[in-house]
N, C-alpha and C positions, 0 to 999 in steps of 0.2 A: 822665351826666345831661343829660336831655333840657333843651334851652333854649326861651325863650319862643316863638322862631321856629319850633324844630321841633313843638312842640305846635300852633301855628297851621296850619302845613303838614298835620298830621295831621288836624286839625278840617276843614280845607278837604276834604281827600280823602274824609274820611268822611262828609260831608255828600252831596258828589259822588255817592259811590256808593251810599248812602241812596235819594237821589233815582232812580237807575237801578233800584235794587231795587224800588222803589215805582212803576217806570212813569212817573214825573215827567220824566225826561229819557232821550235814547237812549244806543246804545252809545259806547263811548271809540275804540276802535281801529279800526272798521270802518263801512262803510253798507250793504252787502249784508244781505240776509236772513242770520240770525245761521245757518243751514245752509249757505248758499252761501261765508259768510266762512270757516266751518270748513273746509269742503271745499277752499277757496283755500289755506289754510297749513298743509294736510295731513292732517287728519281723514279717516277712511275710513266709509262708509256702515255699516259694521258697527260702528265706536266710537259713532256716533250714534244706532244702531238701539237701544241699551239705556237711553238717557238719558230721566229723568223729564220731562215736561212742564214747560218753561219754566226748565230747568237751563241751556240755552245762550243766554245774552242778547248773544253777538257781541262778547264782550270779549278774544278771543284774538287775538296776535300770532305764535303759534307752535304746536308740538305736542310738548310736553315729555315726554308719556307715550310718544310714539314714541322720541325721542332716548334715553330712559331705557332702554329694551329691558326693559320689567317682566317678571317672572317670578312664576310661582306661588309663594305663600307668603310674599311681601315685604311688608314695612312701608314705606309711602308717605307721605310729608308733603308735601301742597301748601300753600304760602306765598301768602295773599291768593285763597281758594279761591271767595269771591262765591258765586254761587248752586250751586257744587259740581259744574260742568262737568267738569273734570279728574278731581276724587276718584271721580264714579260711572264715568268710563271706567277709571281706575286700579284701583278696585274690582274691575271684572271681568276686568280681567288678572292680579290677583293670586290671585284667587279664593278660596274658602273659607277656604284655611287662612292668607291673606294678610290685611291690613288697610290702609285708605285714610283717612287723617286731614286734615282741612282746617281751617285758620287763617284767621279773617279778623277783621277790629278793627269792622266794620260790623255792629251788631246786625240790622238791616234784611235784609242779605244771609244773615246766620247762620239767620235763621228762615226765610226762603226755603228755603234749602238742607235745613235740618232738616226742613221740611213735604215734600220731596221724598222723605225715606229711604223711606217706606212704600212708594211708587209705585215707586222703583227695586227694592226686595224683592220686590214684586209681578211684575214685570217678568223678573226675573232669578233670584230664589231666594236672594239673599245677602243676609246681615246683616252685613258688612264694614266699613260706612261710619260715621265719626263726624266731627263737626264742632264745634270750639273757638273760643271767643270769646280774642282776643288779638292782639298787635301783633307783627309781623314782627321787630322789634328785640328782642323779648323773648318767646322762643316758649314755650307752656305744655307743654313736653315734656321728658323726662327725657334726661341725657347719654347718647350712644351708643346711642340707642333705635331709630332708623330706618335701615331700607337705602337708600331713595332721598328726595331731597329734590328736588321739582318746584316750578315756579312759571312763571307765564304773564302777562306784560305787568304784572309788580307793583312789582319792585324798584325800577324806575325812580320810583315814588311815595315812596319812602322819604326822608328829610331826611338818614339817616344810614346809608348802604347798607354800609360798612365793618362796621358793627355786624350787620347783617343777614347777611353773609357770615361773620362769627365765629359766629353764632348756628348758621347752617347748618352749620359744622364741627362744633361741639358735639353738634348733635342725630344728626349720623351716627355709625353703626356704624364700627369699623375696617374699611377696604374699601369704605365706602359712597360712593355716587355722587350728584353734585349736578347736574341738568339744568335750565336756567332757559334760556325763551323771553322776550327782552324786545327793546325798541327802543333802539337806539344811534345817537349822534350821528356824520354825516357830517361835518359842520360847524356851527359854533355858530348857531342860529337868531336872528333880530331880539330885542333886548331886550323889545319887546312881546309876542312870543310868550312867551318865557320868565316874564314877569310874570303872564301871564293865569292866571285861576283855571282857566278852561275848558282851556288847555293842560295845567295842571297833571293835573288829572282826567284829562285824555286822555292822558297818559304821555308827553307832549312835554316839556313845561318842565323835568322832573327827567331827561331822558336825558342821559347821559355816554359818551364815545367808547368805543370797543371795547377799547383797550388800557388804559383806565382800570380798566374791568371786570375785565380779566384780571389786573391788577395788584393789585386788591383782593381777588380769588380766592385768588392765591397769598400774600398776605400774611396771610390768615386760615389759612393751611395747607394749602389744597388742592394737590394734584400732578396732573400729566400733565394741565394745563389746556388745553382746545381751543375752538374757536368756530367757526361756519359762518355767514358772512354770506348770508342767504337771497334769493331773488329775489321774495319779497311784494310786490305791487304797491300800494305806498303811493297812487299816483296814482289806484286805484279809488275813492279817496275824493273825488275831483275835484267830483262832482256832487252830495255829501252836502249835504244841509240841516239835517241836526242841528245844533243850537245849540253842542255842544262844538266841532264841527270847524269850523262856519263862521267862529268868533271866531278860530282859529288862522289859518285861510284869509284872513281880512281882514286880518291883520296882516302876512302876507307880502309881499315887494317884489314889483312888478309882474314877469311873467312868471316867477317863482319856484313851484315846487310843495314840497308837504311832503315828496315823496320826494328833494329837494335836499338835505335836510338830515336826514333820519331814515332809518334801514334796520332790519329786523328780523333779529334775530341769536339763534343758538342757542348757550350755553355750557354746557360741561361739566366736570366735575372730579372728582377722588377724594379720600376720605381715607387716609393710608396704613393697611394692614393691619396 
């Protein structure tokens, strides 16, 4: 059962991402142009070419669709799908016989993503995308119903990460795969950073160490768990004037950078067949 503290965290995150969807605030995980950031974390020009305008808001810290090695005909579920960036890329990879489903708890993000579906269909001819309102701790999907679960810089935001991993396991078909790109702690940041609203929305305050995520994945039942600590350059954000990052930066000790505390990591695991 959710606590009052958990509900407060979710509402903070929901409000922060509603502001991003409505253009009231900038991206949380990068400060380059959205396409430049996407290229930096592993997306190709081909990935970006079929996206509807506005789907890429620069919220990525990795490319879980590449890690998943998606195949035609698969059903893919994206946790915290935002404006639909990874959903639209996944939909193109799984083709007309597959399906890409996005889950997001922010109505403003969901509306933005749904508005883009027709533009995606015009570009690709595909009608294999769906967006559902819901929390990633309580996924609105049936048991054993998806081939691949992906998520991009989102699970950090959850106040109950173990429950998220249990839900991922429940949703996966036997033999299914979970592929998550997320931020992980290298060392604990200052208390002021972890307490900051901007840091929470910006994926930093909720980050945990790599080994903690691996333990949660295994505890949920996933096997063959692997991770890759990537060379994504967090220092690219050093000259960022966005309010979300500026607040984090202002609370760092003198001489320290965000990359001293946080890294971008790909996690993968399977549900036994």
